[in-house]
C-alpha positions as CSV (number, residue, x, y, z in Angstrom):
1,M,0.0,0.0,0.0
2,K,1.4,3.4,-0.9
3,L,1.9,6.0,1.8
4,T,-0.5,8.3,0.1
5,E,-3.2,5.8,0.6
6,T,-2.8,5.1,4.2
7,K,-4.9,6.4,7.1
8,V,-4.1,5.9,10.8
9,Y,-7.0,5.5,13.3
10,S,-8.1,8.6,15.0
11,I,-5.3,11.0,14.1
12,N,-6.0,11.5,10.4
13,F,-2.3,11.0,9.7
14,T,-2.0,11.4,5.9
15,M,1.2,11.7,3.9
16,E,0.6,13.7,0.7
17,P,3.1,13.6,-2.3
18,V,5.9,16.2,-1.9
19,K,5.3,19.0,-4.3
20,D,8.0,20.5,-6.6
21,F,10.4,22.9,-4.9
22,P,11.1,26.0,-7.1
23,R,14.5,27.5,-7.6
24,I,16.6,24.5,-6.4
25,T,18.4,21.9,-8.4
26,S,17.0,18.4,-8.8
27,V,19.8,16.9,-6.7
28,V,19.0,19.2,-3.8
29,R,15.3,18.6,-4.3
30,L,15.9,14.8,-4.2
31,K,17.9,15.1,-0.9
32,V,15.2,17.2,0.7
33,M,12.5,14.8,-0.3
34,I,14.5,11.8,1.1
35,I,15.1,13.6,4.4
36,L,11.5,14.6,4.7
37,A,10.2,11.1,3.8
38,V,12.5,9.3,6.2
39,S,11.8,11.6,9.1
40,T,8.1,11.7,8.5
41,V,7.8,7.9,8.1
42,T,10.0,7.2,11.2
43,F,7.9,9.5,13.4
44,G,4.7,8.2,11.8
45,I,5.5,4.6,12.5
46,W,6.6,5.3,16.1
47,Y,3.4,7.2,16.7
48,M,1.3,4.6,15.1
49,W,2.8,1.9,17.3
50,G,2.1,4.0,20.4
51,L,-1.4,4.8,19.2
52,S,-2.4,1.3,18.3
53,L,-1.1,-0.4,21.4
54,N,-2.6,2.2,23.8
55,E,-5.9,3.0,22.1
56,I,-6.6,-0.2,20.2
57,G,-4.6,-2.8,22.1
58,Q,-6.6,-2.3,25.2
59,Y,-9.6,-3.9,23.5
60,I,-7.9,-7.1,22.6
61,S,-7.5,-9.6,25.3
62,N,-5.0,-12.5,25.6
63,Y,-7.6,-14.6,27.3
64,Q,-5.5,-15.2,30.4
65,N,-7.4,-12.9,32.7
66,L,-5.0,-10.1,31.9
67,A,-6.4,-7.5,29.4
68,I,-3.9,-6.1,27.0
69,W,-4.2,-2.6,28.4
70,N,-2.4,-3.8,31.5
71,M,0.6,-4.5,29.3
72,V,0.8,-1.1,27.7
73,K,0.9,1.1,30.8
74,Q,4.7,1.2,30.4
75,P,6.2,3.6,27.8
76,V,6.1,2.2,24.2
77,Y,9.4,2.4,22.3
78,Y,9.6,1.6,18.6
79,P,10.9,-0.8,17.3
80,N,11.7,-3.0,20.3
81,F,8.1,-3.6,21.5
82,K,7.5,-6.9,19.8
83,V,6.4,-9.6,22.2
84,F,2.8,-10.4,21.7
85,R,0.6,-13.4,21.1
86,N,-1.0,-13.9,17.6
87,D,-4.4,-12.9,18.9
88,V,-3.2,-9.4,19.7
89,M,-2.9,-6.4,17.3
90,I,0.7,-5.9,16.4
91,G,2.1,-2.7,14.9
92,R,0.1,-0.3,12.8
93,L,-3.6,-0.1,12.1
94,L,-4.0,1.3,8.6
95,L,-7.6,1.8,7.6
96,N,-9.0,1.4,4.1
97,K,-11.8,3.9,4.4
98,T,-13.4,2.7,1.2
99,K,-14.0,-0.9,2.5
100,K,-17.2,-1.5,4.4
101,H,-17.2,-4.1,7.2
102,E,-20.3,-6.0,8.0
103,I,-21.2,-6.8,11.6
104,I,-24.2,-9.0,12.4
105,I,-26.0,-9.3,15.7
106,Y,-27.0,-12.9,15.5
107,G,-30.1,-13.3,17.7
108,R,-32.1,-11.3,20.1
109,M,-30.4,-9.2,22.7
110,L,-31.7,-8.5,26.2
111,A,-30.9,-4.8,25.8
112,D,-30.8,-2.8,22.6
113,M,-27.6,-1.7,21.1
114,N,-27.1,1.3,18.9
115,K,-26.2,0.3,15.4
116,D,-25.3,3.7,14.0
117,V,-21.5,4.2,13.8
118,T,-21.6,7.6,12.1
119,N,-20.1,9.4,15.1
120,C,-17.5,6.7,15.8
121,P,-13.8,7.5,15.2
122,V,-13.8,4.5,12.9
123,N,-17.1,4.4,11.0
124,N,-16.7,2.2,7.9
125,C,-18.9,-0.5,9.3
126,V,-22.5,-1.6,8.9
127,I,-24.2,-3.2,11.9
128,H,-27.4,-5.1,11.3
129,T,-29.5,-8.2,12.3
130,D,-29.9,-9.9,8.9
131,T,-28.6,-13.3,9.8
132,T,-28.9,-14.5,6.1
133,R,-25.8,-12.5,5.4
134,W,-23.6,-14.1,8.0
135,I,-21.2,-15.6,5.4
136,Q,-20.5,-12.0,4.1
137,S,-19.8,-10.6,7.6
138,D,-16.5,-9.8,9.2
139,L,-17.8,-10.0,12.7
140,I,-20.6,-12.0,14.3
141,L,-22.0,-10.8,17.6
142,I,-23.5,-13.7,19.6
143,P,-25.8,-12.6,22.5
144,N,-27.6,-15.9,23.2
145,R,-27.7,-19.6,22.3
146,Q,-28.1,-19.0,18.6
147,F,-25.1,-19.1,16.2
148,P,-24.6,-19.8,12.5
149,S,-24.3,-23.3,11.2
150,G,-22.0,-24.2,8.4
151,K,-18.4,-23.6,7.5
152,R,-17.4,-20.1,8.5
153,P,-15.1,-17.9,6.4
154,H,-11.4,-18.0,7.3
155,Q,-11.1,-14.4,8.5
156,Q,-14.5,-14.1,10.2
157,A,-14.5,-13.6,14.0
158,W,-17.2,-14.5,16.5
159,V,-17.8,-12.4,19.6
160,A,-19.7,-13.6,22.7
161,F,-21.6,-10.4,23.7
162,E,-23.5,-10.3,27.0
163,Y,-24.6,-7.7,29.5
164,E,-26.0,-10.0,32.1
165,S,-24.0,-12.0,34.6
166,A,-22.7,-15.5,33.8
167,L,-25.3,-17.0,36.2
168,H,-28.0,-15.7,33.9
169,T,-26.2,-16.5,30.7
170,R,-27.9,-17.9,27.6
171,F,-24.7,-19.1,25.9
172,S,-24.5,-22.6,24.5
173,D,-21.8,-25.0,25.6
174,E,-21.3,-25.7,21.9
175,L,-19.6,-22.2,21.6
176,N,-16.5,-23.5,23.4
177,D,-14.6,-24.1,20.2
178,K,-16.1,-21.3,18.2
179,I,-15.6,-18.0,20.1
180,N,-12.7,-15.7,19.2
181,F,-13.5,-12.7,21.4
182,T,-15.6,-11.6,24.2
183,A,-17.6,-8.4,25.0
184,S,-19.0,-8.1,28.5
185,Y,-18.9,-6.3,31.9
186,R,-15.7,-8.1,32.8
187,F,-12.4,-6.3,32.8
188,D,-10.7,-9.3,31.1
189,S,-13.1,-9.3,28.1
190,T,-11.8,-8.3,24.7
191,I,-14.2,-5.4,24.7
192,R,-15.4,-4.3,28.1
193,T,-19.0,-3.0,28.1
194,P,-19.6,-1.3,31.5
195,Y,-23.0,-0.2,32.7
196,G,-21.5,3.0,34.0
197,M,-18.2,4.7,34.7
198,Y,-16.5,7.3,36.9
199,T,-14.4,9.9,35.0
200,P,-12.1,12.1,37.1
201,N,-11.9,15.7,36.2
202,E,-8.7,17.0,34.6
203,P,-7.5,19.3,37.4
204,K,-6.3,22.8,36.6
205,T,-4.0,24.7,39.0
206,D,-6.8,27.0,40.0
207,D,-9.2,24.1,40.7
208,I,-6.6,22.3,42.8
209,N,-6.0,25.4,44.9
210,K,-9.7,26.0,45.3
211,T,-10.2,22.4,46.5
212,I,-7.3,22.5,48.9
213,H,-8.4,25.8,50.5
214,S,-12.2,25.3,50.4
215,T,-13.9,24.6,53.7
216,K,-17.4,24.6,52.3
217,S,-18.9,21.4,51.1
218,E,-22.4,20.5,49.9
219,N,-24.7,18.9,52.5
220,I,-26.2,16.0,50.7
221,A,-28.0,14.9,53.9
222,K,-30.0,18.1,54.0
223,G,-33.8,17.4,53.7
224,K,-33.3,13.6,53.6
225,D,-35.6,12.1,56.3
226,R,-35.6,8.4,55.6
227,A,-32.9,5.8,55.9
228,V,-32.6,2.9,53.4
229,A,-34.4,2.5,50.0
230,W,-34.4,-0.6,47.8
231,I,-36.1,-0.8,44.4
232,V,-36.3,-4.5,43.3
233,S,-38.3,-6.5,40.9
234,N,-36.5,-9.9,40.8
235,C,-37.7,-11.6,43.9
236,Y,-35.8,-14.9,43.3
237,P,-32.2,-13.9,42.5
238,R,-29.2,-16.2,42.4
239,S,-27.5,-14.2,45.2
240,P,-28.2,-14.0,48.9
241,R,-29.4,-10.4,48.6
242,N,-32.9,-11.0,49.8
243,V,-31.8,-12.9,52.9
244,Y,-29.3,-10.2,53.7
245,A,-31.8,-7.3,53.2
246,N,-34.4,-9.1,55.4
247,E,-31.8,-9.5,58.2
248,L,-30.7,-5.9,57.8
249,A,-34.3,-4.7,58.1
250,K,-34.4,-6.1,61.7
251,Y,-32.0,-3.4,62.8
252,I,-32.8,-0.4,60.5
253,T,-35.8,0.7,58.4
254,V,-35.5,-0.6,54.8
255,D,-38.3,0.7,52.5
256,V,-38.7,-1.8,49.6
257,Y,-40.3,-0.7,46.4
258,G,-41.3,-2.8,43.4
259,R,-42.6,-6.3,42.9
260,C,-40.8,-7.6,46.0
261,G,-41.9,-4.9,48.4
262,R,-45.0,-3.3,50.0
263,M,-44.3,0.2,48.8
264,T,-45.0,1.5,45.3
265,C,-43.7,4.1,42.9
266,S,-43.6,4.4,39.1
267,G,-40.9,5.4,36.7
268,S,-38.8,8.5,37.4
269,Q,-41.0,9.0,40.6
270,C,-39.0,6.2,42.2
271,F,-35.7,7.9,41.9
272,D,-37.2,11.3,42.8
273,L,-38.0,9.7,46.1
274,V,-34.5,8.3,46.5
275,R,-32.9,11.6,45.7
276,K,-35.1,13.7,48.0
277,H,-35.7,11.5,50.9
278,Y,-33.3,8.6,51.3
279,K,-29.7,8.6,52.6
280,F,-28.9,5.0,51.6
281,Y,-29.7,2.7,48.8
282,L,-29.2,-1.1,48.5
283,S,-27.3,-1.6,45.3
284,F,-27.6,-5.4,45.6
285,E,-26.9,-7.3,42.4
286,N,-28.7,-10.5,41.4
287,S,-25.4,-12.4,41.2
288,L,-22.1,-12.5,43.0
289,C,-19.8,-12.4,40.0
290,Q,-16.4,-10.9,39.0
291,D,-16.7,-7.3,38.0
292,Y,-20.5,-7.5,37.8
293,I,-21.6,-3.9,38.7
294,T,-24.7,-2.5,37.1
295,E,-26.9,0.6,37.0
296,K,-28.1,-0.3,40.5
297,F,-24.8,1.2,41.6
298,F,-24.1,4.0,39.1
299,F,-27.6,5.3,38.4
300,N,-29.9,4.2,41.2
301,A,-27.6,5.3,43.9
302,L,-24.7,7.5,42.9
303,M,-26.5,9.6,40.3
304,N,-29.4,10.1,42.7
305,N,-27.3,11.3,45.7
306,A,-27.9,8.2,47.8
307,L,-25.0,6.4,49.5
308,P,-24.8,2.9,47.9
309,I,-24.7,-0.2,50.1
310,V,-23.2,-2.7,47.6
311,M,-23.3,-6.5,47.1
312,G,-22.2,-8.2,43.9
313,A,-18.6,-7.8,42.9
314,S,-15.7,-7.8,45.5
315,I,-14.6,-4.7,47.4
316,E,-11.6,-4.4,45.2
317,E,-13.6,-4.7,42.0
318,Y,-15.9,-1.9,43.1
319,Q,-12.9,0.3,43.9
320,K,-11.6,-0.1,40.3
321,V,-14.7,1.6,38.8
322,S,-16.1,3.8,41.5
323,P,-15.4,7.4,42.7
324,P,-13.0,7.4,45.7
325,H,-14.7,6.8,49.1
326,S,-18.2,6.5,47.5
327,F,-19.7,3.2,48.7
328,I,-20.2,0.8,51.6
329,H,-19.7,-2.9,50.9
330,V,-21.5,-5.4,53.0
331,D,-18.3,-7.4,53.3
332,Q,-16.8,-4.5,55.3
333,F,-19.0,-5.7,58.2
334,E,-19.2,-9.0,60.0
335,N,-23.0,-9.1,59.7
336,P,-26.1,-7.0,58.9
337,E,-26.5,-5.9,62.5
338,E,-23.0,-4.3,62.5
339,L,-23.7,-2.6,59.1
340,A,-27.0,-1.2,60.5
341,K,-25.1,0.3,63.5
342,Y,-22.7,2.1,61.1
343,L,-25.6,3.4,59.0
344,K,-27.3,4.7,62.1
345,Y,-24.1,6.5,63.0
346,L,-23.9,8.1,59.5
347,D,-27.6,9.0,59.7
348,K,-26.9,11.2,62.8
349,N,-23.5,12.6,61.6
350,D,-23.9,14.8,58.5
351,T,-20.2,15.5,58.3
352,A,-19.2,11.8,58.1
353,Y,-22.1,11.1,55.7
354,N,-21.1,13.9,53.4
355,E,-17.5,12.6,53.1
356,Y,-18.9,9.9,50.9
357,F,-19.9,12.6,48.4
358,A,-16.7,14.6,48.3
359,W,-16.0,13.0,45.0
360,H,-18.6,15.3,43.4
361,K,-15.8,17.9,43.2
362,R,-13.4,15.5,41.5
363,G,-15.3,13.8,38.7
364,V,-18.6,12.7,37.2
365,V,-20.5,9.4,37.0
366,T,-22.3,8.4,33.8
367,V,-24.4,5.4,32.7
368,W,-24.6,3.7,29.3
369,S,-22.1,6.2,28.0
370,F,-19.8,3.5,26.5
371,K,-20.3,2.8,22.8
372,P,-19.7,-0.8,22.0
373,E,-20.6,-0.3,18.4
374,C,-17.5,1.9,18.0
375,E,-15.3,-0.8,19.5
376,F,-16.8,-3.5,17.4
377,C,-16.0,-1.4,14.3
378,I,-12.4,-1.0,15.4
379,L,-12.1,-4.7,16.0
380,A,-13.6,-5.5,12.5
381,N,-10.9,-3.2,11.0
382,A,-8.1,-4.8,13.0
383,L,-8.9,-8.4,11.9
384,P,-6.7,-8.4,8.8
385,Y,-3.7,-7.6,11.1
386,F,-3.7,-10.8,13.2
387,E,-5.0,-14.3,13.1
388,P,-7.9,-14.6,15.6
389,T,-7.5,-17.6,17.9
390,I,-10.2,-19.8,19.3
391,H,-11.2,-19.2,22.9
392,E,-11.0,-22.9,23.7
393,N,-12.2,-22.7,27.3
394,F,-14.7,-19.9,26.7
395,M,-17.6,-21.4,28.9
396,F,-15.2,-22.3,31.7
397,W,-13.8,-18.7,31.6
398,W,-17.3,-17.2,31.5
399,K,-18.7,-19.3,34.4
400,D,-15.6,-19.2,36.5
401,G,-16.1,-15.5,37.3
402,C,-19.1,-16.5,39.4
403,K,-17.7,-19.6,41.1
404,N,-16.9,-19.8,44.8
405,R,-18.1,-16.2,45.5
406,T,-19.5,-15.9,49.0
407,L,-20.3,-13.2,51.5
408,R,-18.4,-12.5,54.7
409,W,-21.7,-13.1,56.5
410,N,-21.9,-16.9,56.5
411,K,-25.6,-17.1,57.4
412,A,-26.4,-15.7,53.9
413,I,-24.8,-18.5,52.1
């Protein structure tokens, strides 16, 4: 491929033909052209390596519970950064903008996904649900037990795509020798699809000084006159959350809304109640699984100014995705009674309670802001640059994230 035809992801790096230089000899002109070409290509290749490894490499896993982005935290130096498996993008990602890549969602998803890639940094993809065109597709997204039958094209890749926990999975065991990549809530997925995220502010000098010298903080507790809220519709989860909540309710008032409680609210009214009246919210997941943290944490609690009491992932896994000092994990206490004592202390101490919301000055929380359609398009473009390997132990990897997960409180097991 000629340099004039190449494009590099996200930086619009284009090399145009060098124009004629007036009033200089052809020899001098040739030397200048060579110097410019060598220096430009050298810088361009170095930058492309750094770019691809840091911005694209993070989406491609080596399937050993260590996402590739963990490998590229160190400085990248061209040309010595060479050691990678064959299922990892190596080197440059040069995009052929005229080629369209087809991506099929093969089967019904539990949650809708945006199929429009117009605003993605790489947007030469078409995402659709016409399963009759699976042979022509570069990427097959598999969200359930359905998958194509027949011989698949050599360069086609299959992605297991799921938002729900592995305990509620609909994947077939027959996918064990067919999956190339994964897209899920887990950090060690090829493409991570989080329910929400915390983004720290980029501090400026003035902002830092204001934060250091400021003694005034917002009083989130002001006007809140109720203790614990819980909005829940799945009354038979595969986690001990119901047992724990019932035990907690013996020592502190827990108002339960939805199908599993006696109190009612509808739509946005529910979260208006949480925001205005409740100090605490039970962000209890339906599964105890690795990295499984949903909108119950990000939206139901954090974005509605209620302090989340969490159960689902481990303390360390919550710390990876949450604002600093922003939640209480049930495993921080020996039992629900001890947790209730601490909640009562916070209920009477606005200063201590408000410390859990100091992060408001340091960053923002968003939900469903991640765009998997953009990442799938990047992956489709990267396929020609490596040989996708089969995720031979896919079902073991998937289910293993929920095995042997228990609470500190033994009675709930």
